[in-house]
N, C-alpha and C positions, 0 to 999 in steps of 0.2 A: 664418609667421602675421603679421600687419599688426596695427595696433590696433583694439580695441572703442572705440566712442565712446558713450556715451550723452547725446542732447540734449533739453532739456525746453523747448520756446520758450511762453513767456508773453506776453503783452500789453507789455510793458512791457520784461523783460529775457529773452534766452537764456543759457541754463545750459547748462555742458559737464563732463563728467567723462572723463577716458582713460583705457586701461587697455594698455599694450603688452606685449610676448610676455616682455620682462624683468621682468615685475611694475612699470614705470616705470608712475606715476600724475601724471596732467596736468589741471585744474582754472582753469575761465575761466569768464568772464560777460562778453556784448556786448548792445548794446541790441537789442532787436526791430526787425524792419523792416516794420511794416505799407504797406502791403497785399500786399508777397510777401516772405510771412516766411519764403522759402528763401534769399533773400541774408542775412539773419543768421547761417544754418547754413554760407554761405561765410566767414563773415566771422569764427566762432567756430572754423573749422578753423584759420584764418590766424593767428589768437590763439592756437591750444594749438601751432604751428608741425609741423600734421600734414598731408599733402600729400593731396587725396584720394583719390588710386591706391593710398596705406599703409592706408588703412583697410580691415579685413578684415570688423567685422561693426559696426553701425552701430542701437543703436535710438533710438524717437525717440517723444515724449509731449507734447501739448498741451495747454492748459488756455486758448487761445485761444475755442474755444466755447464751454467754462463760463464763461466771464469774459462772452461777449456775451452770453449766456440772463442771467446774473445781472446786470450791467448794463443790458441790454435795450437795446444799443448794436449790436444786429445789423442787417442789410439789411431791408427792410421784409417780412413773412413774409404768407403764408395759407394755412390748414389747409383742404383740400376733403376732405368727411366723408360717409360715410351719412349720408342725410336720418332726421332724430330724433340725431345723436348730436355737433348743434353746442357743445350747451353740457357736454360733457364735461370741456372745459378747468378750466370753473368750479366742476364736481359734485367732479370731484377722484374720490377713493377713498371720498367722501361725510364723509371725518377730518374734524373740526374743533377748532383749538385750544383753540375756547372754548366746550365741549358744551352749556354752559345759557345761553351769552347769546344774546338772537335776533337783537340787536343788532349782530352779529360783523359787522365786514370781512374776509373773504377776501384773501387776498393778489391783485393783480390778474395777471390770465391773461398769459401768455405772449402770444398771441395775443388781439387786443381780438373781440369780440362780431362787429364790421361787418366785418371781413375771414375770417368762417370762415362758408364755402360748403358748401349743404346737395345732395347728387347723390341723385336717384331713384335706387334701386337695386333689380329687383325680380326675381325666379329668372323670374315671367310678363313678356313683352315689351309696354309700356305707351308712348304716346307722348303727351307733356304737351303741350296748346295755352296753358294760361296759367296764370300760377304771380307772384302781386302783392299785396301790403300789401292789407289792409281796409280803408276810411277809416272811422273813430269805433269801429271793433272794440274798442278797449284797451280795460278802465274807467277810467273817470276819477277822477285824484286829485290831491294835488300829486305824486305820484309815479304817471305813470302806468301802467297794465300794459303789456306789449308786445302790439305789432299780432297782428292775426290775418292770417293770412297762407292765402289762398283757392288751390286745384289744382284745376284739369282737364286732367283726362287721358281716356285711352280705351283698349279693349283692340287692338291690332291686328291678333293671330294666334288667332281664336276665344274663343269663348264662356270664362269661369271661374267659381267661384264666390268672393265675396265675403264677409269675415269682418271686420267693426269693433267692438272692445270699449274703451269710455268709458262715462266715466259724466257729461259735461260739455254734452251735448245739452239735460238733463232740469235739470242744476242746472249754471250756468256759474263758469267760475272766479271766486270771490269776492274783494270786496274787504276792506282793513283798518284799521282807525282811521279807518273815515270814507272810505274808497275805495268806487266803487263796481265794483258785478261786470263783466264780460266780455260780448263779446257768446258766446253760448253756442255747443258746436260743432255740427255737420251734416253729414250727408252725402245726395246726391241722385245719384239714376243716372236717367240721360239725363234730364241740363238741359237744360231748353228745349227738350224733346224731345216727341212726343205721347204717351211714355208715361213720364211724369215718376213717379218716385217717392221720397218723401221716408224712406229708410232710419234716419236717427238715427244713433247712435255705440254701440249694446248691439245688435248684430243677427249673425247668424252665416248659413251656407247661402244669401245671397242670389245668385240666376243673374246675373250679370255678363254682357251681351252686346257681342260683337265691333262697335267703330264706334260705342260710345254714348257719350256723354261723361257722366263722372264728376265730381263736384263737392264740395271738402271744404273747410271752414274750422275756425277756433276765433279765440280773444284769450286776453288776461290780465288779470289782474285790479289796481286802481289801489289806491293807499295812500295814510290820511291825506284830509282835506278838499278836493274840485277846487278852493273858492274860493281855499284858499292859492298853488295854482298859479301863480309868481311871472306877469303877465302876457307880458313876454318870451316864456319858456317855449312859453306858449300859441301867442303868433303865430308862432314860429319854425315848431310843428307843425302852422300852418294853411298855412304857406309849402311846407311839404313835402309837403303834401294827406295830413297823417296826423289830421288832426282837423278838421272841416268848419268855415266858420263860423257855422254854426247853432249845433253841439255847444260851438263854444266861446264862443256868449252863454248859450246854455241850462243846461250842464254849468258852466262855470267864471269866469262869470261877466267875461267879456271881450268887450268892443265891438270887431271886426276889420273895419278897412275895405279893402273892394278896389280900389286904387290902378288897377294897369294886370296883369288876368288873364293874359294872353299874358306878360309879363316878368316875373310871377312878384311883383308890387310891390306889398305890401299893410302897413296902417301900424294902429297902436291908437287908435283912439275913446277918446280919455282922457277925455274927457267924460262919454261914455257908460257909459262903463266905469263909473267911479265911481259914477253913479244906480244902475249895476245890483248894484254892491258895498254902499251904504249900505241 
């Protein structure tokens, strides 16, 4: 029987504990060797004075992954998840360290929202034609709401029964502390077709026909007075085509001038903005 070796690889050091067949124990610590941590294991065995061929059993543990998660120093990552589950990392188990503090900031999620991608998964096969943000869909506010997304899809293998259960078609997602409500949700069967039918978001048993485009959309409410949103933020939203020039002027009191639309060059008209805010 040879040596039984335990190896714990950390981000800074790799620790070793070995027991021989006579009961002899050896302990050592060597620097870890990122990104090839296995080299630290080789160096540790050398420091113990044990040849690899003399190792009968090796137990290995590591805190490298744990450290990467805690320090957020791992490789850039993305999350691909079922549509509707994008925010599970932020919702977590819905537990709150400060239960009654509505302004409590939870820990930042491991993967930022822009890197969390949703995939449409259905038991019934569908073909998605269009999936895009809707300009001017978020409720205006110092902190505007989340952008609404429009989805156009069709059934590819026969008819089906369509049900949608929601409440934001009649009462859109509201704003808070002076923020404005968002674009209401909606669903239309045979979008832009001869049999176009507005279904709404609280209906069941709808006969959805193969080949007919179905469009669905929604948006998020704003927080606090839109006129207090910094003009630089509004300009960035215009450049990203999240907010139109008209909405920037009417809702946020910011006059944005187009310099070159093809190059996405826009600038704030400082004098006109000052007049709007006076």
